[in-house]
N, C-alpha and C positions, 0 to 999 in steps of 0.2 A: 406110910412109913411108921415104924415102931416108935413109941414115945421116948424122949431122952430119959436115960436112966442114971441114977446116982451110983449104981453098981458098975465099976469099971469092967467087970468080967463079961457084962452083957454088951459092951460096945465093941465095934471092930477095931482092928489094930490101925495105927495112924500112918497108912501107907497106901499108895496107888502103884500097882505092878503091871508091867507088860507080860507078854507071852511070846513064845517062839514062832509059832506057825499058824496054819489055817484052822487047826483044831487043837484041843488040849491033849497033852500026853498024859499017861497015868501018873507020872511023877509030878506034873504040874497040878493036876487035880487034887492030889494028896497034899501037896505043899500048900495050895490055896485054902483047902479044907482045914488044915492044921492052923494056919496063921490068921485066917479070916481078915484079909485086908479090907480096908474101907472101900476100894474100888480098883478099876483097871483102866489101862490106856491101850488103844489099838494103833498100829502102824501099817505101812504099805505091805510089809511081809505077812501081815494078817488078813489081807484082803484079796479076794478072788472074784466072787460073785455075790449079789444081794442075798441069795439063799444061804451061802456059806457063812457070811458075816452074821446074819441073824442067829444061825446055829451056834456060832462061836460065842456071841453075846449071851445067849441063853446058857451055854456050857459054863461060862465065867460066873454067872449069877448063881447057877445051880451048885457050883463048887463051894460057894460060901453060904448057900441057903438063904439068900436075901434078894427078893425081887426088886428092891430099891437100891442095890449096890450101884453106885455110879459107874458109868462106862464113858470113858473120854476118848477124844480123838483131836488131832490138829487138822481142822479143815478150814483154813483161812481163805483160800483161793490163790490164783497165781501159782508161784513155786511151791507153796506149802499147802498141799491137799492130798491126803492119804487115799481118798476116793476119786477115781479118775475114770474117763471114758475108757470103754464104750458103755459101762453100766451106769456112770454118773456123769453129771454135767461138768464141763470145764468152767469154773467159776473165775471171774476176773480178779486181778490183784487189787490190793488197796490203792496203789498208785494209779492203776487204770481207772478206778472208780473215782478218785479224787480229781483226775483230769477232766471230768465232766462239768466242772463249774457248778452253776446253780442247780443242775439236776443231781449232782453227786450225792447229797444226803439221802434223798428219796431212793436212788440206786442202791446205796449201801444197805438200806432197810430192806428193800425187796430181795436183794441178793442174799442177805442173811436169812430171811424167811425161807428162801429156796434151799439154802444149805441146810437149815434146820429140818425142814421137811424130809429131806433125803436121810438125815441122820435118825430122826424119830422113826422112820420106816424100818430102820435096822434095829431099833431098840437102844441107840446111842443117845445119852441123856446130857452130855456135857461137851461143848466145843471149846478147845483152847484158842479163843479169839474173843475180842479184837486185840491187835497189837496197838498199845498206846504210846509207843516210843516216838519221840519227836525227831524228825529227820535233820541232820546237820551235815555240813560239808565232809566232816570226818567220819560220818556213820559207816561202819563196816558193812560190806555187801551181805553179810549174813542177815542183816535186817533189809537194807536196800529197798526194794519196791514193796516191801511188806508194811513200810510206814506210810501213813496217809498224807503227811504234810510237815513242813518245817515250822508251821504256825500252831502252837499248843492249843489255841482255841478251836481251830479246825479239827485238830486231832480228837478233841474231847467231843465235838459234834459228831463226827464220824463213829467214834467209839460208842456213843449213846445209841445212834441209829442201829448199829450192828447188835448191841445188847438187846435193844427192844425187839428187833426182827428175830433173833434166835428165840428169845423167850416167848414170843407169840406162837411159836409152833412147839413149845414144850421142851426147849433145850436150854440148859444153862450156859451163859457166856463166862469166860475166864479172861479178865483184863490182865495184860502182861506187856512188858516184863517190869513189874514194879520194883524200884522207883524210877525206872527209865533206862533204856539201853542205847539211846541215841548218840551219846558221847563216846561210846566204846569203839576203840579202834582195832580191836581184836575179836575173834569168834570164840565165845566161851565154850563152845563144843571142843575146841582144840587147845585153848590156853586161857589163863585168868587175865581178863582185861582190868585196867586200872584207870579210874577217872580222877583227874585232879583239879577239876572245877571247884570253885568256892561254893559254900553252902547257899549263898545269895543267888548265885547264878543257876544253881540246881533248882532252887525254889521258884525262881522266876520263869523257868522254861520247862524242865524235865518233870517236875512234880505236878504241873498245872493240870494235864489231863487226868492224872489219877486222883487229884483232889476233886475235880468235877464229877468224877465217877466213883467217889468213895462209898456211895451207897450200893454199889454192886455187891454180888453175893460171893464171888469167887475171884481170887487174883493168884498170880504166879510171880514168885521172886526172880530176880536177876542175879546171876553168878558173876558180880562185878564188885571190885573194891572201890569204894568212894572215899577218897583220902579225907575230905572234909567231915565225914561222919565217923568212919572206923578205918584207919590205914592198915589194920592187921587182917581183917576178915571180910570175905565177900558178903554182900547184903544177905544172902540166904542163911549165912551162919553167924551174923552180927546182931547181937541183942540191941546195940545201940541204933542200928538201922531199924530193925523191926519194931521195937518198943518205942523208940524215940522218935522215929520219922514215919514209918508206914502207919503204925497204929495211932500215934499222937499227933504229929504235924500234918501228915496227909489226911488222917482220920478214917482210914479204912477199918471196918469192924467185921467183915465177912470171913469166909473161909480162905485161909492163906496157905498155898501149897508151894513147895519147893520147885525149882526147875529140876531137871533130870540129875539125879545124884551120880550118874555114870559119866557126865561130862568131864572133860579133862581140866576145866577150870578149877575143880575141886581136888584136894590132895587127901591122902590118908586111906586107911582101910574103910570098908563100906559101913561097918558098924559105927566107926567114929565119925564118918560123914553124917550118918543118920542122927546120932546124938547131937552133933553140933547144930544141925538145922533145927531139930526140935527143941533143944535147949535155948536157942536164940529166939524162938517164938513161932516157927512154922507150925500150923495145925497138923500138917501131914507132909510126908516126903514122897517124892515121885522117883520110880526107878523104871526105866523104859525098855532096856535092850533084851529082856527076856532071859538073861543069864541066870541060871538056877543057883549057881554057887554065889554069885554076888547078891541075889535076892535072899538066900539064907543068911548071908552076913547082915544085910539090912534087917531081916526079921528078928535076929538075935538082939537087936537093940530097940526094938519097937514097944512102946507102951500102947495101951489102948487109946483110941481117940478120946480127947478130953471131953468133959461134960459140956463145957462152953462150945466147943467145936461141933458136937453133936447137935446142940441147940441151934447153932448157926446153920447147919444143914437142914434142920426141920424147917426154919424160917425161909431158907432158900426154895425149898420144895413147895411150900405153901405159896410163895410169890410166883414161882414157875406155873403152878396150876392155875392161879388167878389170872396171870397174863394170857395164858392159853385160852381160858374160858371167855375172856372179854376182848380177844383180838378180833379185828375186822375180818369177816370170813372172805376168803379169796381162794378160788380154784387154782390148781397149779398152773394151768394154761393161761389164766388171767395174770398170774404173777410173772411168768415168762413173758408174756406179750408186753406188759408195762416195763419190765426191766429192759427188754430188747429195744423198745422205743426210746428209752432214755439213753442206751448205749449207742444208739444212732445207727 
């Protein structure tokens, strides 16, 4: 990785973008070369075979001329995994792992190492996992079995196991959805959820896993209004939430990315959404659907990644490399055998 620079012009733009298909169009290549986004994210529409994904990852990095440009994917297991059979393993969901009882923590770690090994083989360096949302009776099905437990201490334990497993194979974890999606009764892909719980209740339950993992390097915000903190703006666009709660009370000091700007929980033009998230304190914005017109609007409002965020990325890269260097060596077959034995 190049050294953090005081010159903003030398730093990439504060965004992560998706793309439309299995390879980049000429228009996408030109757009990415001109904007120089910090990184990229892949979805199922971008996935066909291992060879094709490797080529696409290489294309994305070549477009911005940076071999260390992060490439992200959502590979949690269960319902949320962009890489699927026959080329990749069907990984268990969080709820399936949590149901294993005393064996569950080790299973979460081994499963994460296997996921990360598949990602690293493709050149993907960031996994948008684990989910640290605490399950509750009212939790919307968009989270559902993606949550590990209704016990915040157990959620934190599983989250740490997943983070350690991913990093052991050279992949950054992203804790989400900070400060907690478990109380939301709506799907933020479709509408804006509102949580009316008191600050004391949020602090006693929802924030607990994020406080326990506050030393992690990446986190993703929730598009949710928390009335006790800011009744006017969702967490992604709320300085009160990001500065006062996520950075101060929870204590998270790593890279903070927005959830997808194209989700219907957010309103307004895409340049306004971009400014709102960055002005609130997000280090970068995420735009996922590959719509070039929307991406151009996002790009029109993008500053360079801040010097602080660039330094955070450097620290995260160093931690990832050290974790990979010191991880217990295990062959893939050995990892699979151990996990299968735990799964029963």
